[in-house]
C-alpha positions as CSV (number, residue, x, y, z in Angstrom):
1,M,121.0,71.1,41.2
2,K,118.2,71.1,38.7
3,A,116.1,73.8,37.1
4,L,113.2,74.0,34.7
5,Q,114.8,75.8,31.8
6,I,113.7,77.6,28.6
7,I,116.0,76.2,25.9
8,D,114.2,77.8,22.9
9,Y,111.3,80.1,22.3
10,N,108.7,77.5,21.4
11,G,106.9,77.7,24.7
12,P,106.4,75.5,27.7
13,E,106.2,72.4,25.4
14,T,110.0,72.4,25.1
15,M,111.1,73.5,28.6
16,V,113.4,71.0,30.2
17,Y,114.0,70.1,33.9
18,Q,117.7,69.4,33.9
19,E,121.0,69.8,35.7
20,T,122.5,73.2,35.9
21,E,125.3,75.0,37.7
22,N,125.4,74.7,41.5
23,L,125.2,77.9,43.6
24,S,127.0,79.3,46.5
25,P,125.8,82.4,48.3
26,R,127.9,85.6,47.8
27,E,128.2,88.3,50.4
28,K,124.8,89.3,51.8
29,E,123.1,86.5,50.0
30,V,120.9,83.7,51.2
31,L,120.9,80.3,49.6
32,I,117.4,78.7,49.7
33,K,116.4,75.1,49.1
34,V,113.2,75.7,47.2
35,N,110.0,73.8,48.1
36,Y,107.6,75.8,45.9
37,S,108.0,78.1,43.0
38,G,105.2,80.5,42.2
39,V,104.2,80.8,38.5
40,G,102.8,83.8,36.7
41,L,101.6,84.1,33.1
42,I,104.8,86.1,32.4
43,D,106.8,83.0,32.9
44,V,105.0,81.3,30.1
45,I,105.3,84.4,27.9
46,F,109.1,84.4,28.5
47,A,109.1,80.8,27.1
48,R,107.3,82.2,24.0
49,G,110.2,84.7,23.5
50,F,109.0,87.8,25.3
51,G,112.0,89.8,26.5
52,Q,114.4,87.6,24.5
53,L,116.0,86.1,27.6
54,E,119.5,84.7,27.0
55,L,119.2,81.0,26.6
56,P,119.1,78.7,28.4
57,A,117.0,80.7,30.8
58,I,115.3,79.9,34.1
59,P,112.1,81.9,34.7
60,G,110.2,82.3,38.0
61,L,109.5,85.4,40.2
62,E,109.0,83.9,43.7
63,V,110.0,80.9,45.8
64,A,109.5,79.5,49.3
65,G,111.7,77.0,51.1
66,T,114.4,76.8,53.8
67,V,117.7,78.5,54.3
68,M,120.6,76.2,53.4
69,E,123.6,78.6,53.7
70,L,124.2,82.2,54.5
71,G,126.7,84.5,52.8
72,A,129.0,86.8,54.7
73,G,127.3,89.7,56.4
74,V,123.7,88.3,56.4
75,T,121.8,89.2,59.5
76,G,118.4,88.2,61.0
77,L,118.3,84.8,59.3
78,Q,119.7,81.3,60.3
79,V,120.2,78.0,58.5
80,G,117.0,76.1,58.6
81,D,114.7,79.1,58.7
82,R,111.5,78.9,56.6
83,V,111.6,81.7,54.1
84,A,110.1,83.2,51.0
85,G,112.1,85.1,48.4
86,L,111.4,87.3,45.4
87,T,113.4,86.3,42.4
88,I,111.6,88.9,40.3
89,N,114.8,90.9,39.5
90,T,117.1,87.8,38.9
91,L,114.6,85.2,37.7
92,S,115.7,81.6,38.3
93,G,112.8,80.9,40.5
94,F,112.2,77.6,38.8
95,S,115.4,76.2,40.4
96,D,115.8,73.7,43.2
97,L,118.2,76.2,44.8
98,V,118.3,80.0,44.6
99,S,120.7,82.5,46.0
100,L,119.2,86.0,46.8
101,H,120.3,89.2,48.4
102,E,118.9,89.3,52.0
103,D,116.6,92.2,51.1
104,Y,114.6,90.0,48.9
105,V,114.1,87.3,51.6
106,V,111.7,87.2,54.5
107,K,110.8,84.7,57.2
108,V,107.6,82.8,56.8
109,P,105.3,82.9,59.9
110,D,105.2,79.5,61.7
111,C,101.4,79.2,61.1
112,L,101.7,79.7,57.3
113,G,102.5,76.9,54.8
114,L,105.3,77.4,52.4
115,D,102.9,76.9,49.5
116,L,100.8,79.8,50.6
117,A,103.9,82.0,51.1
118,A,105.1,81.3,47.6
119,A,101.6,82.0,46.2
120,A,101.3,85.3,48.0
121,L,104.7,86.9,47.6
122,T,104.4,88.6,44.2
123,N,100.7,89.2,43.7
124,T,99.7,90.3,47.2
125,T,102.8,92.5,47.6
126,T,102.2,94.0,44.1
127,A,98.6,94.9,45.3
128,L,99.8,96.5,48.5
129,V,102.6,98.5,46.9
130,F,100.5,99.7,44.0
131,L,97.6,100.8,46.2
132,K,99.6,102.4,49.0
133,E,102.7,103.8,47.2
134,I,101.6,104.4,43.6
135,V,97.9,105.5,43.5
136,R,97.7,106.1,47.2
137,L,94.1,104.8,47.4
138,E,91.9,107.0,49.5
139,A,89.3,105.7,51.9
140,G,85.9,105.8,50.4
141,S,87.1,105.3,46.8
142,S,85.3,103.2,44.2
143,V,87.4,100.6,42.4
144,L,86.9,98.4,39.4
145,V,89.1,95.3,38.8
146,Y,89.4,93.3,35.6
147,G,90.5,89.7,35.8
148,A,89.1,89.9,39.3
149,T,89.5,86.3,40.4
150,G,93.0,85.7,39.0
151,G,96.3,85.7,40.8
152,L,96.8,89.5,40.8
153,G,93.2,90.7,40.3
154,S,91.9,88.8,43.4
155,Q,94.6,90.5,45.5
156,I,93.9,94.0,44.2
157,G,90.2,93.7,45.0
158,Q,90.7,92.4,48.6
159,T,93.5,94.8,49.3
160,A,91.5,97.8,48.1
161,K,88.7,96.7,50.6
162,L,91.3,96.3,53.3
163,L,92.6,99.8,52.7
164,G,89.2,101.4,52.9
165,A,87.7,101.4,49.5
166,K,83.9,102.0,49.7
167,K,82.9,100.0,46.6
168,V,85.0,97.3,44.8
169,I,83.5,95.8,41.6
170,A,84.7,92.9,39.5
171,V,84.7,92.3,35.8
172,V,85.2,88.7,34.8
173,S,85.0,86.4,31.7
174,N,82.3,83.8,32.7
175,E,79.7,82.9,35.2
176,E,81.9,80.6,37.2
177,R,84.4,83.4,37.8
178,R,81.6,85.8,38.6
179,Q,80.5,83.6,41.5
180,K,84.1,83.3,42.6
181,A,84.4,87.1,42.6
182,M,81.4,87.3,45.0
183,D,83.0,84.7,47.3
184,L,86.2,86.9,47.4
185,G,84.1,89.8,48.8
186,Y,83.5,92.0,45.8
187,D,80.4,94.2,46.1
188,A,79.2,93.2,42.6
189,A,80.6,91.3,39.6
190,Y,79.9,91.8,35.9
191,L,80.5,89.6,32.9
192,R,83.0,91.3,30.6
193,E,80.8,90.9,27.6
194,T,77.9,92.8,29.1
195,F,79.6,95.3,31.4
196,F,79.7,98.3,29.1
197,N,76.1,97.8,28.1
198,S,74.6,97.2,31.5
199,S,76.2,99.6,33.9
200,E,76.3,103.4,34.1
201,E,78.7,103.3,37.1
202,K,81.9,105.3,37.2
203,F,84.9,104.7,39.3
204,D,87.8,106.5,40.9
205,L,90.2,103.7,40.0
206,I,90.1,101.1,37.3
207,V,92.7,98.4,37.5
208,D,93.4,96.5,34.2
209,P,96.0,93.6,34.1
210,V,94.1,92.0,31.2
211,G,94.2,94.4,28.2
212,G,92.4,93.8,25.0
213,E,89.7,95.7,23.0
214,H,87.9,97.3,26.0
215,R,91.0,98.8,27.6
216,K,90.4,102.3,26.1
217,D,86.7,102.1,26.8
218,N,87.5,102.1,30.5
219,L,88.4,105.8,30.2
220,Q,84.6,106.5,29.8
221,K,84.0,104.8,33.1
222,L,86.2,107.1,35.2
223,N,85.1,109.8,37.5
224,T,86.7,113.2,37.1
225,H,90.4,112.9,38.3
226,G,89.9,109.1,38.2
227,T,92.8,106.8,37.1
228,L,93.0,103.9,34.7
229,A,95.9,101.7,35.8
230,I,97.6,99.2,33.5
231,L,99.3,96.4,35.3
232,G,99.7,93.9,32.5
233,N,98.4,92.5,29.3
234,A,97.3,89.0,30.2
235,S,95.1,88.7,27.1
236,Q,98.1,89.3,24.8
237,E,95.7,91.0,22.4
238,E,96.7,93.9,20.2
239,H,97.3,97.1,22.2
240,A,94.4,99.6,22.4
241,D,94.8,102.9,20.6
242,I,94.3,105.5,23.3
243,D,94.1,109.2,22.3
244,P,96.1,111.1,24.9
245,D,93.9,114.2,24.4
246,I,91.1,112.3,26.1
247,L,93.1,112.6,29.3
248,W,93.5,116.3,29.5
249,L,90.0,117.1,28.1
250,N,88.3,114.9,30.7
251,N,90.7,115.5,33.7
252,I,91.5,111.8,34.0
253,N,94.7,109.8,34.4
254,L,96.4,106.9,32.8
255,I,99.3,105.1,34.6
256,G,101.3,101.9,34.4
257,F,102.9,99.9,37.2
258,N,105.6,97.3,36.8
259,F,106.4,95.6,40.1
260,G,109.7,94.2,39.0
261,G,111.0,97.7,38.0
262,Y,109.8,99.1,41.3
263,C,111.6,96.4,43.3
264,S,114.9,97.0,41.5
265,Q,114.8,100.6,42.7
266,H,113.0,100.3,46.1
267,I,113.7,96.9,47.5
268,K,114.2,98.2,51.1
269,T,110.6,99.5,50.9
270,V,109.4,96.4,49.2
271,H,111.0,94.2,52.0
272,D,108.6,95.8,54.6
273,Y,105.7,95.1,52.3
274,L,106.8,91.4,51.9
275,I,106.6,91.0,55.7
276,W,103.2,92.7,55.7
277,T,102.0,90.4,52.9
278,L,102.8,87.2,54.8
279,K,101.2,88.5,58.0
280,L,98.0,89.4,56.2
281,V,97.7,85.9,54.6
282,A,98.7,84.2,57.9
283,N,96.0,86.1,59.8
284,N,93.4,85.3,57.1
285,Q,93.0,89.0,56.4
286,I,93.7,88.3,52.7
287,Q,92.3,85.2,50.9
288,L,94.5,83.7,48.2
289,P,92.9,82.4,45.0
290,E,92.6,78.7,44.5
291,L,96.0,77.0,44.3
292,F,97.0,74.6,41.6
293,T,100.1,72.5,42.2
294,A,102.2,70.6,39.7
295,P,105.5,68.7,40.1
296,I,108.3,70.8,38.6
297,D,109.6,67.8,36.7
298,N,106.3,67.3,34.9
299,A,104.9,70.8,34.6
300,V,104.4,71.3,30.9
301,Q,100.6,70.7,30.9
302,A,100.0,72.9,33.9
303,L,101.9,75.7,32.2
304,L,99.9,75.3,29.0
305,D,96.7,75.2,31.0
306,L,97.7,78.5,32.6
307,E,98.4,80.0,29.2
308,E,95.0,78.9,27.9
309,G,93.1,80.3,30.9
310,K,92.1,77.0,32.2
311,I,93.7,77.8,35.6
312,N,91.8,80.5,37.4
313,G,93.9,81.0,40.4
314,K,97.6,80.6,41.3
315,L,99.9,77.9,39.9
316,L,102.7,76.5,42.0
317,L,105.5,74.2,41.1
318,K,106.5,71.6,43.8
319,H,110.1,70.6,44.0
320,P,111.3,67.2,45.1
């Protein structure tokens, strides 16, 4: 089989699609022939040396394809089933074949394309788990989302609406993205450069997967007992210096959420959310961001475009 591999830490420019070791499913594992691999910014960051993965390394957090072989003891699946699988705790999603424990694999509804399944699995499920299990969003809450049209941000906003948020506001980087945010159903959308100067609104929940200089300024935009949630650092800017005394003096909260870490400890719970995710997308209750597809054997430019912010949506790699 072949995989798109990190062979050094010089970024996507030096990644190579090459032969690697063939797989066989172990007990309770499902061997999947991959049609689409979902791409996140973290995959590019891995190629720049984040996490210092042992080389050669195969990134990739999610896949969709068909079942090729079942390990002993697998139940509920058959060879030929259309499935999606989370590779978030094993990586190797940029492979033509992946072998995953059955808890990380779910059937794809007949009416849903494999590309959409791969695009939804990580980000939409992250949004559901985060809002339901971590912050336990209450109906009637007000929510602000940074990076509101990106892969994760777009799903946080829509999911908050689905779960009963009264007001969901977007903060984005340019006018094109502001228009996209309104198309995604946000109640209002602000440009990042003007938000702190133009609005006196405060929120029960602020979700920040972007980071950068304004991260600590969000604390001033929280209602009493409100929460600033850190879900990433897509900007890769220097970390904001947040004074912890601000939290107790103002009765506000600061939390972080890492979906991969949660999956490793609560995969049985996550499995149910994966099923829910695909149902929501199949039933058009959640709209995915714009999809961009590149062949896995010629993916370097697409990965660089994602890193540079030229792709405002979800990147997929298509396998032969």
